[in-house]
C-alpha positions as CSV (number, residue, x, y, z in Angstrom):
1,S,112.6,115.0,83.7
2,V,111.0,118.1,82.2
3,A,109.2,118.2,78.9
4,A,107.8,121.4,77.2
5,Y,105.8,121.2,74.0
6,A,104.6,124.8,73.8
7,P,107.0,125.4,70.9
8,L,104.9,123.0,68.9
9,Y,101.5,124.6,69.6
10,G,102.4,128.2,70.5
11,S,100.2,130.4,72.6
12,L,96.8,128.9,71.8
13,T,94.3,129.5,74.5
14,T,93.7,125.7,74.4
15,G,97.4,124.9,74.7
16,Q,97.2,123.4,78.1
17,A,94.8,120.8,76.8
18,F,97.6,119.7,74.4
19,D,99.9,119.1,77.4
20,L,97.2,117.0,79.1
21,A,96.7,115.0,75.9
22,V,100.5,114.3,75.6
23,A,100.5,113.3,79.3
24,A,97.6,110.9,78.8
25,L,99.2,109.3,75.7
26,S,102.5,109.1,77.6
27,A,100.8,107.3,80.4
28,R,99.1,104.9,77.9
29,D,102.3,104.2,76.1
30,G,104.6,104.2,79.2
31,R,107.0,106.7,77.5
32,I,107.5,110.5,77.5
33,P,108.0,111.8,73.9
34,A,111.1,114.0,73.3
35,S,110.7,117.7,73.8
36,P,111.5,119.9,70.8
37,G,115.0,121.3,70.9
38,G,115.9,124.7,72.4
39,T,113.1,124.9,75.0
40,M,115.3,125.2,78.1
41,A,118.9,126.4,78.8
42,A,121.4,123.6,78.7
43,G,122.2,122.2,82.2
44,E,119.3,123.8,84.0
45,W,116.9,120.7,83.7
46,K,117.0,117.1,82.5
47,V,114.9,117.5,79.4
48,A,112.7,114.5,78.4
49,S,114.1,112.7,75.4
50,N,111.7,109.7,74.6
51,E,112.3,108.1,78.0
52,K,110.3,105.3,79.7
53,L,108.1,106.2,82.6
54,D,108.8,103.1,84.6
55,G,105.7,103.6,86.7
56,R,106.4,107.3,87.5
57,A,103.5,109.8,87.5
58,I,103.4,112.8,85.2
59,C,102.6,116.2,86.6
60,C,101.3,118.9,84.3
61,V,101.7,122.5,85.6
62,K,98.6,124.6,84.7
63,T,97.8,128.3,85.1
64,D,94.7,130.3,85.0
65,A,94.0,133.8,83.6
66,V,95.0,135.6,86.8
67,G,98.4,133.8,87.2
68,E,97.3,131.2,89.8
69,F,98.8,127.8,89.1
70,G,98.5,124.2,90.2
71,Y,99.2,120.8,88.7
72,V,97.4,117.8,87.4
73,T,98.9,114.3,88.0
74,I,98.5,111.5,85.5
75,K,99.6,108.0,86.4
76,E,100.3,105.1,84.1
77,A,97.6,102.4,84.2
78,A,98.5,99.2,86.0
């Protein structure tokens, strides 16, 4: 599933920290909160809608100022 929360915080320079906070809270609660509507074209992705993690890891895609990217993986505590 894919979740995008940028419509909630816009283009703040600290926006990626919000994604990590959502991922950490999701791992703590074992549930991915629903993405705001209209973030992706219908049918392209399975958009997260308040679903259980069931032990799956969360990967947050991050970019830097020059366009390089990577990801951070957060896993639910045992």
